[in-house]
N, C-alpha and C positions, 0 to 999 in steps of 0.2 A: 702515641707509638707507633713508628713506621711500618706500615703493612706493607708485605710483596706478595703478588699474586702470581699465582700458578695457574696457567691455562691448560684444559686437558681436551684436546679438539679431538671429537669421536665420530666415524661415519660408519652408518649402519646401512645395510640390504635387508628390510623387512618382508617377509612372506605372509600372507593371509589369503588363503581360500586360491592358491595357484597365482595371485596377483603380488606383483612385489614394488616394495618402496623403495627410495633413496632416503636416507637418514643421517643428518649430521648434527652432531651435539657438541657441547663446552662444558666441561666442569671447571670446577675452581677452588681454591684455599686462599683465604688472607692470612698471614702470618700476623702473628701477635707478640712475634718477639723473635732478634736477629738469628737465622739459624742457617746453616750451610748446606743440611742433606734434607731432602724430603724423600719418603718412600711412602708408599702407597700401592692398593691396587683397585681395579675398577671391574664391575661383573657386570652383567645385564643377562637374562634368560626370561624366555616367554611364560609368562605366569599361568595362561590357561593350562600347559600342560606340565610344568615345573621342570621343563627340563630344556637341554640348550645353553646352558649357561656358559661362559666365559670369562675366563681370569687372564686380565693383563696386569702385570706388577711392571711398577716402573720405579725410577730413581731419580731425582733431579737436583742440581747444586743451585742455590738460591742466590744473588739472582738469577733467573732465566727462566727459558720456557721450556715446557715439557710437554711435548707433541706425540700422540699415538693413535693409531687405527685399529679400530675392529674390523676384519676382514673377513672373519669365518662366519657365517651366519647359517646356521639349521633350511631349510628350507620348511619349513613348519606353518601351520596357521597361527592367527593368534589374536586373543582378543585384549589381552593388555601385557605391556611391556613392563618387566620390573626391572629398575637401577640401583644396583647398589654401589657404595663409595666406602673404601676405608682408606685413609692417608695418617702419616704419621711423623711426623716433626722431629729434629734432633739438634737442640741449642747448642752452635758453635762455642759458645761462649761457657758452655755448661754442659758437656756431653750426658751427664747422666740425665738431665732434664728433657724429657721426650712430652711431646704434643700429639693428642691423639683425637681425632673424629672420625665418627661414622653415619652415614646417611642410604635412607632406601626410598625411591619413588615410585609410581607407578602411573600410568597413564594407559587409556585405553586405545584401538586404532581409532576409532571417530575421533576420540580428544586431539591425537596429534594430525589426524587429516584437516579439519576443522582450523587446528592452529591455537588450541589450548596446551601453551607450551611454559607457562609462568610456572615454575616449580619451587617449590620451598626451598629455602636455605637454612641449613643447622648449624648451631653455635653450638660449640664444643669446650673442650678444658680450654681456658686462657683465651674465650673469646677467639678460637680457631675456628671458623665456619669454613663449610664445605658446600659446594653449590653445582646443581647441574640445569641445565636450560637447553633444550632441540632450538636449533636453529635452522633447519632444514625439514621439510619431510613433503617428499611427492613420490606418485603415483610412477611407476615406469611403462613405457612403450603407450602412452597415449598421443593421439595427434587429431586434428581438427580439421574437417574440408568443408565447403558450402555446395549445394548442388545447384546455387542459384546465385547471380551479382547483384540483382535488385529484389527487393520486397515489396508488397504493396501492403496498405494499411489494411490492419482487419486481418493479416495472412500471417501464421504461424511460421518460424524459421526454418528453415530446410537445413540442415548440418548433418555431418557423417562425422560420426566419434570411430576412430579406428584405436581399439585397446581390447587385451583381454577381456573377457566375460567376467562377471562377477564381482566385479569393485562394489564398497559399500555406496551406497547412494550418495554419501556426502562429497564423495569424489566426483560426481557431477554438478560441480557449484558453477554456475552459470554468473558471469560478470562480460560489461561491457563498456567500450568508452568512445565518449562521444568528441575528443581531442586528439583525435590520432595516435591512441595508444599515450598520453601522456599521464593521463589518471584512469583508474579502473572504479567499476561501483558494480555492489551485487545485483542482480535482477532481484527486483521486488515489485508486487503488483501495486501500485499505486492508487488503481482503480475502486478495488473493493478487498483490499488488504487480504485477499486469501492466498495461500501458497501456491507458489509457481516454480519453485526453485528445488536442486536437487532431484532432478530427472534425465535421463541419459539422454530421452528424445526431448527439445525444446516445446514447453506447453504454455507458450505466453507469446502476446504480440506487442509489437513495438511501441502501442497507445498503450498498454498496461505498464509497461515499465518507466515511459517516460512520463504518463499522466495527461494532463492538460497541456504541459509545453511540448507535446510531440509533433505538432503544427510546424514549430520553429524549425524542424529538423528533415523537413522535405527536401528530396533531391540533394541528400548528404549522405556521406559515409559514416557507417557507426561498425565499430568494431566488435567482436566476441570471442572471449575465450572461457576454458574453464581453469579456475583457479580462487586462491582466496588472498585478500589485501591488496597490496599496490605490487609488493614483491614475490609472490608467491604463484607464479602459472604454472598449471598443471599440463598445456598444451599450448600449440602455436596458438597465432589470433587469424581470425578472417575477419574480410570485410564485407558490406552488403551496403548498396544505395536506397534508403529508404523513400519510397515515392508514396504519393497520395490514390493514382489510379481512380480519384472518383471526384466528383464537385465537394468540396469543402463548405462547410454547415459552420457560419459564422455567428450566429446566434438565434435564440428562440424567443417571439413574441408571443407570450402568455397573457391573454385576460380572462380571470375568474369567472365564476356565475357569479350574479349579484344577489340572489335572491335563494334561501333555503329550498331545495329540489330544481333549480332551475340547471340547465347545459352550459358546461364551460363554453365560452361567448368563443373564443378565438386558440387556436394553436396555428403559429405559422413559423416555419423553419426560414431563413435565408440562407443562399448559397452565394461562392464567390464566382460561379459562372454558369452558364446554361448548360445544358446537356447535349453533347456533341452528337453527331449523326450518328446512327445507330446504338447508341447509349441509352439506357434508362436504369431506374431504381427497381429492381424487383422486389424488394422489401423495404419499407418504411414504417416505423410504428414508434409509439411512445413507451419507454420501459420505467419501472420502477428501479431507482439506484439500490434499494437493497437488494445485495446480491441472493437472498433466499428466496425471492418474489420476482418470478421470471416470466410471468406470463404478457406479451404483448397487447397493450392496448391500443384502440385505433389502427389497426394495421390495415394496409392498402387491400384490397381488394382487385385490383387492375394494376400494370403496369404502371409507373410514372415515368411517360415520356416526354414530358416538357414544364419547366417552370414559369411562372409570367414576372417579365420585369417589373419590378419598384420603382418608377421614378424618384420617390424621395431618397432611397437609399443608393441607388444605382446598383441593387444585387437581385438575386432572383430568388422568387418568391414559392414555395409550396404552402399549400393551406389543408390541413384534417379535414374533411367532410365528416357528418355524420358526428356530432360530439354528444351524442345521448347516452352514451355509458358514464358511470360513475366511477371517479377514482376514490384510493383511502383517504379518507380526512387524514392530513397532518403529514402525509408522504412526500417526500421529493420524487421528481420525475426528471428524465433526459429523453433526448430522441437517437433512435441507432439505425441505419440503413445501409442497404448493400446495393453498389452499383454493379452494371453489368454491360459489358462492349460484345455487341453482336452475338450476345447470349451467353456470351461466357463472364462466370463471375471476375471480377476485380475488386475495389476496393470495398472497403467495410468499415464505416466511421460511427463514433459515437460522438455526438455534440460535444463538445469540452467547455461551451459556457457554464457558468453556475447552475444547477438544474435548478427548476422551478419547484414551487410547494402548492399543491392541491390543499386548500383552506374551503368546506363546506361551510357556505354563510350561516351565521345563525338564524333561525328563526323568528321574523318579526314575532312579537308578544306584548301584550300590555293587559292590565285588569283594570278595573273601574274599582277606586276604593272611597269614594264619598259622593253626595251629592246634595243639594240645597233647591229649594223650590223658590219661585219669585215672591218677594215680597209682600206681593199685593197683586190683585188682577189686573192684567195687561202688563205688570212691571216684566223688563228684560235683565234682571239680574240674576237668573238662576245660573250654578255653578255644576260642573262635573270634574272631581277629582281623577288622573290617569296616573296609575304608575310602570314604569316602562319595566319589560321583563328581559328583553332582550332585542338586539337591532342595533344600528348606527345612526347616530344622530347627524344632521337635524331632523326633526320628527314634523309631519304637518297632522292637522287635528280637523278631523270633517263629522258634521255632525248632519244627519240626513241627507247626505253627499253634498255637502255645504261646507267649505273651506272656512273653519273658524279660529278665533284669535285663540291664544293659550299665554299664560302666564309660566315663567318656570319657575318652580319652587326650587328643584336641586337638580343636578344631571338626570337624576330617575323618575322625579316627580313633575307633574304639570297641572294646571288648574284651567279648564274651557270655562270662560266666561260669557258674560251677556246673552245669557241662554232665555227663549221665552218657555211659558209652559207646554210641556207638550201631553196632552189626553189620554195619548197609547202609550208610546216609549219611545226613547231616540233610539235613532241608529247610529253609531259612534263607528268610525272608522280612522286607524292609524298609520299612515306610512314613512318609513325610513328615508335614508338620503339616497337610497338604491331604486325608489318607490317600492320597498317590499311593502307588503299590506296584510294587518288583520283586520278582521268585522267581529263587533259584537253588537247584537242586536237585544 
């Protein structure tokens, strides 16, 4: 059966705590039978106070479009908006036949701000649906300005929001565009997933919202605004040019400790350029990628005023000295640093390369599980059985500090062979591939 749709266009101005919103809404019904006249009314009120109801009656000849505007909105705080609809149709072919339906919908102000607009549709008598959906909900009187035209890496944005005070925090929803405002993305912390949005003052850096891709946007414009989705700007947009303002670290060369209890062998950071005249690194340190573990490791105690040119890579290298401090086993680490120019803070960067993982090597351990004596006086056919408890193969076996042959039984069991009798005792030593050692006397 053919259905005819009646569209109800509703424009609302909603006030909450002295702040105003523009609201546009659409209601509809789908006719289940040929009809010539539709009657109905549309109500709304502020649920938190139970007052401010407004009734709008209408009639429409079908087919056709009925439009009306709710233009008298009381200036009241609101936590919930209650929309109710009642519609009635008369069948032209059978005037005594009437189709009736009604529906109420509720949404909080925060739901309307964030775009939770998919309201239910009610089906009534003879599949006579009534529906309602918000199509626009924006704060009134907000604008955005920038106190800067450029921003250094690691610096927070310096924007000025002009608006009435006291909007819900969800109004301050930051978005950015990397393609000259063609598309918009919500500001999300890609570095550690902590919450950075819905704040009146921006509390994030560009590296946080772009993650490891941020270096691609050095010397390029990035646009910012408040709003939701692609089509819901709350303010105008402003642009800033993103600058590194520091040497950019290309990668970290990490060499792990070889044996249990050893120091890390090497942590080197390779930069794209040398330090300029008057430029230094005031801070450089190793940091845990877990945001809950903030203690700097191996932090410099003096200004870094120069790098070393590495001829193999043609990059400039900084090597961390004094690597005697232990890191947490199994944790991931990266490097962060702050550059200065003539004593003034400039760019602050975190190395974008995949973090390195600190693994404390397993202790080289073994035990003797068996022994045989020479078969006769002067023979050299005694054996000692060894079980490897931990370490990394291949292994070397020493008897009285002399390297001896050993037959492999399986990956953990070996037999030292061709031994002479020892009237006192054997001194057994086993080393692994890193030359880590354990002795048994």
